C-alpha positions as CSV (number, residue, x, y, z in Angstrom):
1,M,34.8,72.6,86.3
2,D,32.1,75.4,86.7
3,S,31.0,76.3,90.4
4,N,27.9,74.2,90.2
5,A,29.8,71.2,88.9
6,A,32.4,71.7,91.6
7,D,29.7,71.8,94.4
8,Q,28.0,68.6,93.0
9,F,31.4,66.8,93.3
10,L,31.9,68.1,96.8
11,V,28.5,66.7,97.8
12,S,29.3,63.2,96.3
13,Q,32.4,63.3,98.3
14,I,30.7,64.0,101.4
15,R,28.1,61.6,100.9
16,E,31.0,59.1,101.0
17,G,32.2,60.6,104.2
18,R,35.1,62.4,103.0
19,Q,36.3,64.8,105.9
20,D,38.4,66.9,103.3
21,A,35.4,67.7,101.3
22,W,33.4,68.7,104.1
23,R,36.1,71.0,105.3
24,Q,36.3,72.4,101.9
25,L,32.5,73.1,101.6
26,I,32.6,74.9,105.1
27,E,35.6,77.1,104.0
28,R,33.8,77.9,100.6
29,Y,30.3,78.9,102.1
30,Q,30.8,79.9,105.9
31,G,31.7,83.5,105.1
32,R,28.8,84.3,102.9
33,L,26.6,82.5,105.2
34,T,27.7,84.3,108.2
35,A,27.5,87.7,106.5
36,F,23.7,86.7,105.5
37,A,23.1,85.8,109.2
38,R,24.8,88.8,110.5
39,M,22.6,91.3,108.5
40,H,19.6,90.3,110.8
41,T,21.1,89.3,114.1
42,A,22.1,91.6,116.9
43,S,25.3,89.8,117.8
44,M,28.0,88.0,115.8
45,S,27.9,85.0,118.2
46,D,24.3,84.4,117.2
47,A,25.1,84.8,113.6
48,E,27.9,82.1,113.9
49,D,25.7,79.8,115.9
50,L,23.1,79.9,113.0
51,V,25.4,79.0,110.5
52,Q,26.9,76.2,112.5
53,E,23.5,74.9,113.1
54,A,22.8,75.3,109.3
55,F,25.9,73.1,108.4
56,V,24.7,70.5,110.7
57,G,21.3,70.7,109.3
58,F,22.8,70.2,105.8
59,L,24.4,67.0,106.8
60,Q,21.2,65.9,108.5
61,S,19.2,66.5,105.3
62,L,21.7,65.5,102.8
63,D,19.6,62.7,101.4
64,H,17.0,65.2,100.6
65,F,19.4,67.5,98.7
66,D,17.9,68.2,95.4
67,A,20.8,68.7,92.7
68,R,18.3,70.7,90.5
69,R,18.8,73.6,92.9
70,T,22.4,75.1,93.4
71,L,24.1,74.2,96.7
72,E,24.4,77.9,97.6
73,T,20.6,78.5,97.4
74,Y,20.1,75.4,99.5
75,L,22.6,76.4,102.2
76,F,21.1,80.0,102.2
77,T,17.5,78.4,102.5
78,I,18.7,76.4,105.6
79,V,20.1,79.7,107.4
80,R,16.8,81.3,106.8
81,Y,14.8,78.6,108.3
82,K,17.1,78.7,111.4
83,L,17.0,82.3,111.6
84,Y,13.3,82.3,111.4
85,D,12.9,79.6,114.0
86,Q,15.3,81.3,116.5
87,L,13.6,84.7,116.0
88,R,10.1,83.0,116.5
89,K,11.3,81.5,119.7
90,K,12.9,84.7,120.7
91,K,16.2,83.1,121.5
92,I,18.0,85.7,119.5
93,A,17.3,89.3,118.6
94,L,17.1,91.2,115.4
95,L,19.8,93.7,114.6
96,N,17.1,96.2,113.2
97,P,13.7,95.4,114.4
98,P,11.4,96.4,111.5
99,A,8.4,98.7,111.7
100,D,6.3,96.3,109.7
101,A,6.8,93.1,111.3
102,E,4.4,91.2,109.4
103,N,6.0,92.2,105.9
104,F,9.4,91.1,107.5
105,W,8.2,87.5,108.3
106,D,6.7,87.2,104.8
107,N,10.2,88.3,103.3
108,I,12.4,86.1,105.5
109,L,10.5,82.7,105.6
110,P,11.4,81.0,102.5
111,G,8.1,79.7,101.0
112,V,6.4,77.6,103.7
113,E,3.3,79.8,104.0
114,E,0.3,78.9,101.7
115,T,-1.0,81.7,99.5
116,P,-5.0,82.1,99.2
117,S,-5.0,80.7,95.6
118,G,-2.4,78.3,96.5
119,I,-4.5,76.4,99.1
120,A,-6.9,75.0,96.3
121,V,-4.0,72.9,94.6
122,S,-1.8,70.2,95.6
123,A,1.9,70.7,96.7
124,E,3.1,68.9,93.6
125,E,1.0,71.1,91.4
126,R,2.3,74.4,93.1
127,S,5.8,73.4,92.9
128,A,5.4,72.4,89.4
129,F,3.6,75.9,88.4
130,E,6.4,77.8,90.4
131,T,9.1,76.0,88.4
132,V,7.4,76.9,85.1
133,L,7.0,80.5,86.3
134,A,10.7,80.6,87.2
135,D,11.6,79.3,83.8
136,L,9.3,82.1,82.2
137,L,10.9,84.9,84.3
138,R,14.4,83.7,83.6
139,R,13.7,83.9,80.0
140,L,12.4,87.3,80.3
141,I,15.6,88.5,82.3
142,H,17.9,86.8,79.8
143,H,16.1,88.3,76.9
144,L,16.5,91.9,78.6
145,R,20.2,91.3,79.5
146,D,21.3,90.0,76.1
147,R,19.9,93.1,74.5
148,D,21.7,95.4,77.2
149,A,18.3,96.5,78.3
150,F,19.2,97.0,81.8
151,D,17.2,100.0,82.6
152,D,14.0,98.0,81.7
153,L,15.4,95.0,83.9
154,Q,15.8,97.6,86.8
155,V,12.2,98.4,86.4
156,I,10.9,94.7,86.2
157,E,12.9,93.7,89.2
158,L,11.5,96.5,91.4
159,V,7.8,95.7,90.2
160,F,7.9,92.0,90.2
161,Y,10.5,91.2,92.8
162,K,10.2,94.1,95.3
163,G,6.5,94.6,94.7
164,M,6.7,98.3,94.1
165,R,4.0,100.4,92.7
166,N,4.6,102.1,89.3
167,L,4.6,105.6,90.8
168,D,7.2,104.6,93.6
169,V,9.3,102.9,90.9
170,G,9.2,106.0,88.7
171,N,10.2,108.4,91.6
172,L,13.2,106.3,92.6
173,L,14.5,105.7,89.0
174,E,13.6,109.2,88.0
175,I,11.4,108.3,85.2
176,D,7.8,109.0,84.4
177,Q,5.3,106.3,85.8
178,K,3.8,105.9,82.4
179,A,7.1,104.8,81.0
180,V,7.2,102.2,84.1
181,A,3.7,101.1,83.0
182,G,4.9,100.5,79.4
183,I,7.9,98.5,80.4
184,K,5.6,96.3,82.9
185,F,3.1,95.9,80.0
186,R,5.8,94.8,77.5
187,A,7.2,92.4,80.0
188,I,3.8,90.7,80.8
189,Q,3.3,90.4,76.9
190,K,6.7,88.9,76.6
191,L,5.9,86.4,79.3
192,R,2.6,85.5,77.7
193,K,4.5,84.9,74.5
194,F,6.8,82.5,76.2
195,L,4.0,80.6,77.8
196,D,2.4,80.3,74.2
197,E,5.6,78.9,73.0
198,R,5.6,75.9,75.6
199,D,4.8,72.5,74.2
200,E,3.4,71.3,77.5
201,P,0.4,72.8,79.3
202,I,1.2,74.5,82.4
203,P,0.3,72.8,85.5
204,G,-2.1,74.1,88.2
205,D,-3.7,77.7,87.8
206,F,-1.8,80.4,85.7
207,S,-4.4,83.0,86.8
208,E,-3.1,86.5,87.1
209,T,-4.0,86.5,90.9
210,T,-1.7,83.4,91.6
211,A,1.0,84.8,89.4
212,D,0.8,88.0,91.5
213,V,1.0,86.1,94.9
214,T,4.0,83.9,93.9
215,V,6.2,85.9,91.7
216,A,8.1,87.7,94.3
217,R,8.9,84.4,96.1
218,V,9.7,82.5,93.0
219,W,12.1,85.3,92.0
220,R,13.7,85.2,95.4
221,E,13.9,81.4,95.8
222,H,15.3,80.8,92.5
223,R,17.6,83.8,92.7
224,L,16.7,85.0,89.2
225,T,18.9,88.1,89.2
226,C,21.6,87.1,91.6
227,L,25.0,88.1,90.7
228,K,27.9,85.5,90.0
229,R,30.8,85.7,92.4
230,S,33.0,86.7,89.4
231,T,30.8,89.7,88.6
232,L,30.9,90.7,92.3
233,G,34.7,90.1,92.3
234,S,35.1,92.3,89.2
235,Y,32.9,95.1,90.7
236,L,35.0,94.8,94.0
237,L,38.0,95.4,92.0
238,D,36.6,98.2,90.1
239,V,37.2,96.5,86.8
240,L,33.6,95.7,86.0
241,E,32.4,97.9,82.9
242,D,28.9,99.3,82.0
243,P,26.1,98.3,81.9
244,W,27.1,95.5,84.2
245,R,28.6,97.8,86.7
246,G,25.5,100.0,86.9
247,Y,23.4,97.2,87.2
248,T,25.5,95.5,89.9
249,Q,25.3,98.7,91.9
250,F,21.8,98.9,91.6
251,H,21.1,95.3,92.6
252,L,23.4,95.9,95.7
253,D,22.2,99.4,96.8
254,V,18.8,99.6,95.6
255,V,17.3,96.1,95.4
256,A,19.6,95.2,98.6
257,C,19.5,91.5,97.6
258,P,20.6,89.9,100.8
259,M,22.3,86.9,99.3
260,C,24.5,89.2,97.0
261,L,25.2,91.4,99.7
262,A,26.2,88.6,101.9
263,N,28.5,87.3,99.0
264,F,30.0,90.8,98.5
265,E,30.7,91.3,102.1
266,D,32.2,87.9,102.2
267,M,34.6,88.6,99.4
268,Q,35.8,91.8,101.1
269,V,37.1,89.6,104.1
270,E,37.8,86.4,102.3
271,H,41.4,85.9,103.7
272,S,41.0,87.2,107.3
273,D,42.2,85.4,110.3
274,E,38.7,85.5,111.9
275,R,37.2,83.6,109.0
276,T,39.7,80.9,109.1
277,Q,39.1,80.5,112.9
278,L,35.5,80.2,112.4
279,S,35.8,77.7,109.5
280,A,37.9,75.6,111.8
281,S,35.4,75.9,114.6
282,I,32.4,74.8,112.4
283,F,34.4,71.8,111.1
284,A,35.2,70.5,114.5
285,S,31.6,70.9,115.9
286,S,30.0,69.3,112.9
287,V,32.3,66.7,111.5
288,G,30.8,64.1,113.9
289,F,27.5,64.5,112.0
290,L,29.4,63.5,109.0
291,S,30.6,60.2,110.3
292,R,27.1,59.2,111.5
293,H,25.6,60.0,108.0
294,P,24.3,56.7,106.3
295,G,26.6,57.4,103.3
296,G,29.6,57.7,105.4
């Protein structure tokens, strides 16, 4: 059984009120969620409180869980909402307050703000548009990976996901900015080709402005280049071979993907006594919400 299928089975068991399934889900995810929260909070106790609230929030919103999204992504999203809410209310402090506060809030809040172009379309149309855009970007990423074009993928990730300028990407990767522009141009052409191959018309507005506004958030929310736990495990054990080794290092160190970093840190302390104690504490404080769930 793959990871997603195992998660779906756990969710079905939790909906039936199975405490053993709930304990297993906590043990499976609390480490990486805590590592993610700890990246932003000034104290470990704040991070642990956020994760505890997130697990309770998961139970309270279980009826609305969309199985088309991975459970891990859903849980990370809940933690981000909790983190955003607590920081806005000034109930917790940031670990490293950013110089550019506005950019920080744009990055941390998972997609509740409306973009200038998005205001004109309905929520359903925007959601459908973003799903199609995610599919197109995923095809592009797989196209590059299948051809071991990881150098091009690094450029695309920095341009599309991180929103960096061609010049800055070139300086960072030590390549000519004209080469960056060429890779970006070919990627856009490939996306247009994938779009033309679609049997159904794309919903909403697929103007260049809309794509520019939403692509980074779609990339982040759909975790288009996030690494599998098995890949991170091989990297941790130093048995991952190039080109995946080089790309994994790039994704962790340069892109600094917060969810992959959280997973990686969690794997480094996977069997610690502290983690076991926290899992037990979260279970004890949240299991009462499981018994009150309508499916329990």
